[in-house]
N, C-alpha and C positions, 0 to 999 in steps of 0.2 A: 504493500500500500504506500510505503514511503516513496518508492520509485514512481508509482502512478501519480501521486500528488505533485511530485517534483516535475515530472514531465508535463503535466497539465499547465503548471505555472510557466514553464519554459515555452510552451506553445504560444501562449498569449504574448510573452515578451518577444519571442522569435517573430511572430507575425508583425508586431509593431516595428521591429528592426528591419524586416524585409520591405515593409512599406516605405521606409526611409530610403532604402537602396533603390527601389523601383522609381521613386520620385527623382533621385539623383540620375538614374539611368535615362529617364525621360528628358531631363534638362540637358544632359550631355549628348543625348542621342547615340548612346553606345552602352554595351553591357557593363555591369558593375559586379565586382566580387564582394559578396557579403560574407563576413566572417564573424560568427556569433558564438561566444564562449560563455559557459555557465559551469558552476561547481556541480559536481555529480556525486551520487552515492558510490560506495566502493564497488569496483569491478575487477575482474581478472583479465589483465592485458593480453595474456596468451590465448585465453578462451575467446576474447573478442576477435583476435586474429583468426582463430579457427572458424568462428562463426562467419566472419567476413569472407573467408575463402569459399564458403558454400553459396554466397550470395552475389559476389562481384568478381571481376577478373583481376583487379589491382588491389593488393594489400601489402602493408609493410609494418614490421615490428623493429624497434631499435631501443637499446637500453645501455646505460653506463655500467661500469663494473660495480659501483656501490649501490645501484638501483635507485639513486636519487632522482633519476629521470628515466621514465619508460614511455615510449611513444608507440601508439598503434594507429596507423592510418588505413581507412577503409574507403575504397573507391577513389575517384579522381574528380575534383571540381575543375582543376586546371592542370594541364601537363605542359612542361617545357622540355623540348627534345632537340638534340643536335647531333650531327655526325661529322667526322673528319677533324682536321687539325684546328679548325676555328671554333670548336665546340665550346670552349670556355667563354670566349667573347660572345658567342650567340646565346648561350644560356644566361649570362649576366644581363644581356640586353632584354631578353624575354622577361626576366624577373623584374627588371626596372619598369617595363611597360605595364605589367600587372599591378605593381605597387601603386602606380598613378591612378588606377581605377578601383582601389580597394577601400571598402568601408569596414572598419574593425570595431567591435563592441568592447573588447577587453583591453585593459591597459597593457602596453607592451612589456611591462616588467614581470608579468607572470611567465616564468620560463616554460617553454614548450607548448604554448597555446597560441591561438590566433592563426593567421595565414602562414603556416609553416610549410616550407618546401622539404619533402623527404625524397631520397633517392640516391643515385650513384653514377659512376662513370666506368667506362671500360679501361683496361690497363693500357692498351695501345691502339689508337684509332687508325694507325697505318699497318696493322696486322695483315699480312698478305693472304693468309689462309683462313678466312672466316669460317667458323664452325656452325653448322645448323643448330647445334644444341643451345647456342646463345641467341637464337632468332628473336626472342622477346626482350632482349636487353641491348639497346642501342649504345652508341659511344657516350652519350650523356642523356640522362632522363631524370628530371625532378618533377614531383607532383605535389600540389596542395590537395590533400585528401578531402573527400566529401564529408567524412566524419573523422575527427582526430580525437582519440582517447588518450589523455595525458595523466600520468602519475608524476607529480613534481613535489619533491620533499614531503611525501606522504599525504598530499592533498590530491583529490581526484577532479578532473575537468573533462568536459566534452565540448569540442568546437565543431560547429556546423559551418561548412564552407559551401557556397553555391553562387553561380553566376546568375544574375537577374537582368531582365530587360524591361523595356517600357510596357510590353504587352502582358507581363506576368501578373498573376493574382496573388497577393500576399497571403490571404487566408487559405487558399487552395494549396499553395506551395508549402506553407508552414505545416499543414496537415499531412502532406505527403512526406515531408522530411521527418516529422515526429514518428510516423508509422515505420519508416525505414530504421529509425533509431531503436524503436521497440523491437523490431525484428532482429537487430544485431544483439541487443541485450538478452532477448529470449533465447536466441541461438547459442549464447554463451553459457546458458544454464545447464544444470546437470542432466536435463532431459535430452540434450543434443546427442543423437545416436553415434556421431563420430567421436564422442568421448568414451564410448564403451572400450574396455581393455581389449587389445588385439593380441592374439596368441603369437609368440615369437616365430618369425618366418625364417626359412632357410635362405641364406645370402651367399651368392657366388661372387667372389672377389677376384677381379682380373687386374693384376699388378702392372700389366703392360710389358713392354720390352725392356727389361732391366739392363741387358747388355748394351742396347742402343743408348740408354740414358747415361750409363757410366762412360761410354765412349764420348758422349757429348761433353761430359765433365773434363775428360782428358784433353779434348780439343780446345775447350775454353782455357784450361791451364796453359796449353801451348801458346795461345794468343797472348795471354798475360805475360808469359816469359819472353815473348817477342816484343814486349812493350807496346802492344796495340791497344791495351786498356789495363786498368789496375784491378778491376773487380767486375764480375757479372753475377747474376742470380739465375739459376736454372731450376725450373719447377717441372713436376710431372703430374700426370693425371691417372687416377685409378677408377675403374668402373666397378660398381657394386650393383648386382642385379638381384631383386627380391622376387619370391614366388607370389607375393601379394603387394598391392600398391603401398608405397611409403606414405606416412601421414606427417607432413611437414610440421604441424603444430606439436605432435608428439616428439619429433626430433628436436625441435626448439626447446621444449620443456626439459628433455634430457640434457641438452647442452647447458641450460640454466642451472640444473642441479649438479652436473658433473664438473662444469668449468665455471664456477661462480665468480671468479676474479677477472672476468673478461667483458669486453663489449659483445653484445649479442645482437644479431640482425637476421631478418628474414624478409625477402622481397619476392612476393608472389605475383606472377604474370601468367594468367591463363592456367595451363596445366603444369607450368614450371615454377619452381621456388628455389631461389638462391639464398642460402642461409649459412650461418657460422658463428663461432665464438672466437674472437680475435683478441689477443692481449695488447695489440698495438694501436695507440692513438696516433693519428696523423697530425691533427691540430684542433684546437678549440679556441674560440674567441668569445669573450664576454666584455662588452664595452671596449676599453682600450687594452685589456689584458689578453695576451695570446699565450697558449700553452701548447707544447709539442713534446714528443718523446722519441728517444732513440732506443730501439730494441734490436740488438745485433750481438751475436755470440750466444751459443746454446749448448746445453749438455743435459743428459737424462737426470731424472730424480733417482735417489738411491733407494734400495730395498729396505733399508733401515736408517735410523737417525745418524749413525756413525758414517755409513757409506754416503749418505746425502751430504753431510758436512764435507767429506773428502772430495766429492765431485764438485761441490760449490767452490771449494778452495782451489781445485785444479782449474776451474773455469776462470776464477779471478786472476790467476797467474799465468794462464796459457797465452803465449805471445801471439799466436794466430788470432784467437778470439779477441784479445785486448786491442790488437792493431785494427781489426775489422770494426770493432765498436768505436774506437777513437776516431776512425775515419768518418763514420756516419755522424758522430757528434759534431765534428768540425764542419762537415758539409751542411748540416742543418743550421748551425749558427750563422754561417756565411750566407745561406739562402734567406734567412729571416732578416738579416741586418738592414737591407735596403728598405724594408717595410716597417721597421721598428725604431723607436727612439733609443731603446736599450735592449740587449739580449744577454741572458745569463744561463750558464749551465754548471752543474756541479763538477768538481775536479775528478772525482772518482765515481765509477758506476756502482749502482746498487744491484741487488739480486731480486729478480721477479720469479717467484716459485709458483708453478702451476702443477696440475695433477701429475703429469707425466714428464714434464720438462721444466728446466729453469734457464733464465736468460739474464744477460747483462743488460741493465736498464739505466738510462740517464734522462731525467726530465729537463726540459729546456723551457724557459719563460721569457717573455718580452713585453714591452709596452708599445702597442701599435700606434703608428703615426695617424694623424687625422685623415679622414676620408678613405682609409683602407678598411677592407672587410675580409671575412674569411674566404670569400670568392676571389679576392686578390691573391691569396696565399696558395690556393689549391694547385694552379698550374705550375707554380714555382717549386712546390714541395713534392709533387707527384711526377714520376716515381722517385722515392728516396733511394739512396744507395743501398738501403737494407733490402729492398725488393726489386731494384733495377740494376744497380751497379754504378761504376764510374770509370771514365767520363760517361755522362748519361747517354748521349746519342750512340757512341760506340758500343756501350753495354747493351742497349736495347736492340741494336742491329744484330749482335751475337745471339740474343734471345730469339729473335725472329728466325735466324738460321738454324740454331742448334736444338731448340725445344721441340719443334715439329708439332706444335699444338697452338690453339687459340686460347689465351688466358681468359678472354671475356671480361667479366667483372672481378675475377680473382685478383687479389693483391692491389685492389683499386680503392679509391675513396668512397665510403658509404656513410651517409649521415643526414644532417639537416642544416638548414639555414633559415633564419626568420627575417621579417621585413626590415629589421634594423641592421642586418649584416652580422648578427651573432650566430653562432652555430658550433657544431662539433662533427668531425669526421674521423672515422677509424679506418684502418687498412684491412681490407677483407681477406684475412688469412684464415687458416684452419677451417676451411669452408667446403661446401658441396652444392652442386646444382642437381636438384631432384626433378625428375619428370616421370610421374606415374611409378613404374616398377624399377626405374633406373636412377642411380645416383652417381655422379661423377665427382670424385674427391680430388683436391688439389693440395700439393705441398711442395716447397722449394727450399733451397739453401744457397748461401753466398759462396761463390767460387773465387778463390784468390790463388796466389802463386804456389802455395804449398798444400793446396787441397788434394785430398785422396779420394778417388771415385767411390771406393767401398765405404769409407766413412761418411761421405756425403749422402750416399744412397741410404745408409742406416739412419741418418738424421731425418731424411724425408719419411721413412717408415715410422719413426718416433712421432713426427708431427701429424701423421695421419691417424694415429691411435684415438685421439679424442672424438673425431667424427665417426670413425668406425664403431666406437662404443656407443655413441649417441644414436646411430641407426638401429641398434638392437639386433635381434635375430641371432642365428647361428652361422658363423663365417666358414666358408669353404673356399680356400684360395687355390688359384692356379697361376 
């Protein structure tokens, strides 16, 4: 009854707000984006995502490691899309155009509400061998969801976003939107049949051509020793096939439970869903403050406390890992400096310990210059040396030649930006693309002069473990 009364009140307020938008659209003789936010009863963000997948083609979930911000976007009120090397400029221009015709009810200081753009970018717009599995994910795509469910610092919000024109009827439109909202909330209830437990399925895991990938590592090392580049990053793809369709919401739920100290994301487009649990932030902007992170240098967790400490100590003192990490820190600082008044990084890396793996980690902070936004930073930061290599163009060219696959949105910026230019993007690592009974898993590692193909292959296997576990079922490898 609480939800019912709250929704009834919202419908009256929403109708009045839409009427204002229609009046403005009439005056301007063009469509207006109306963004109406209200505080909401408690909801389960993952179940909203599950419910949305049964009703619309576009859904997205995104959350921070501490869960202080959880976003679930259902449907699309507006979509900005671009392909090719001009994607950053084109997306920025499209966002500016929509901002000019936006009517927003909520104050902009409520984090994660209002006309928020959710989405991501491909790793390489010049990838010569586009793969059909990424057909639903262009080089750049951000959307303002029709319904945005936000959990921000333990408060719950719902934002309704809709384009209105002079011919729209505020009463009829408000009624339609509230009914859709009810359907989403009802679909997230315990009566939803897709929440029924699913018996573990048999999974066939195809690791791909290991010999080919190891040979690619050797070729990359040769290029580095010939001084053609300093570092590249090679990834590989694993196909997991299930006897029954995967449930992306279940996989997402498993990732949240198994990998709690990560960014979590799920981007559903039709029958496909790209999702993952990544430890790596690309950048975050709030006002003038910018935060970024360096995550380079990895080793397994120990089987016991003593072994774990020994492995951590080895990682801290290993020259290869420390050199790789220091290189990424230095590059990140130099990349941010033209956009910032100040940039600071700690002198020594910390350890980030996850379930199966531990990383060297250094946070970097800065003070953004006036008129710069998170969209100013993305094309400069991506791809970082941690996922691309250095020098950037030479490293990416080697990736195109040696990987023999389309990364799609793997290792790319995934996140959000608001109307003020604030936002946060993570690097889409430890991820999988699910399509019905198939799941393609991705993992990679940095290749430098003293890289060993066997060690690098073992590292990719380690990085694949979280997603393999989250898929559930019984694994049968070949």
